[in-house]
N, C-alpha and C positions, 0 to 999 in steps of 0.2 A: 465405491462411495470414496468420495476424498471430505475429510474435514479438514475445518482452516477455522484456527484459532486466533483472534486478534490480540494486543494487548500494547500498554504503552502508550494509550492516549491520553486529555487533562488540561487542566487551562495554563495557560502560559503568558507571560508577556509579552508585546511587541520586541521584536527583534530576538526573541529566546529560541530556546530549543527544542526538539522533542525525538525522541526514536520510538517510531512502530514495529512490529513483530508480528510474521504471521508464519503460526507454527503449523505443519499440513501433516495431515495423518489417513490412515487407510490404504486405499488403493493409488499409491504416490507414481509408480511407475510411468504411466501413459501422459504425466505431466509435461507440457513441452513449456509451456510459460507462465509467470507466475507476476500479477501486479497488484498495483493499490489504485482503487477508483477512489473518487471525494463525491459527497453530493450536499450542495449546500441548500438551507430553505429557500422553497420556490422557484429551486433552478436544477437541471438536469444534473445524473448524476454524467460523471466526465473521469477518464483517463489523467490518474498523476504520473505513473511511471511504470514500465514491465520489464522483466529480464526473464529471456530463455533458458533454457538449458545449459544451454553452451555459455551462459556468460554476456550475452549481445542485451545492450538496454538502448530504455526506448520512454524519452523526457517530454513531457509537457513545457512548452514553451513558457508558462508563466513559474513553471518552478527550476527551471534549468541556471545550475549554478547558484540556487541558494538547497534543492534535495539531491538524497542521492540514495538508491536504490543499490542493493547488495544481497547475495543469499548464501547462505551456508548451508553444501549439504550433508554435512554431517549430521547436521542438524532437523533438516528438511525444512527450514524455516528461511523466509525474507524479511528485511527490513528496510524499513526508508526515515533517512534520517533527514529528518528538518531542521534545515538554519534559516538564521533569520526571518521567522518568521512574522506574517504581517496579518491585520483580524482577517482578510479578503481567503486568510487561507483555513478558515474557521467551515467545520462542514463533517458530517460522517464519514471517519474513511473506510472503506470495505476493502477488505483481499479479496483477489479475482486467481482462480488457478484454472487454468482450459488445454484442452487436448490437442492433438491435431487434428482430431475430429470433429474441432469445436463442442466440444462436453464440457459445460464452466459449471464452476464450482465458487459459491460465496460466504463466505465467513460474513457474521454479524452484526458487525461494526462497531469501530467505535470513535466514542466525541474526541473531536480534537478544537477548542474554543483558545481564539488568541483578543486577548481582550487585555487592558491596563486595570 
């Protein structure tokens, strides 16, 4: 089993920044990829960004140039740096981890609200 604990969400004004953290614990050795998804009210959950154990990243078009995903393997933590936030980024952000065998784990989610 793998446990994922997210932190860093909150309320920010348009144009502001937030950094989300996702700390993984447990049997993390089989984890191949970690990422962030988000779900806004009335919408489907969507991929925001992910990063493989080798550091290869994938970003949704809507966040390219504004968000950055990174990882610190010494802390078993993945980060999502979010800049130039706008109200359309408002959502619950979920951390995700998956093995090559497609076993998937989810965090509890953290709310990000962009509003003036």
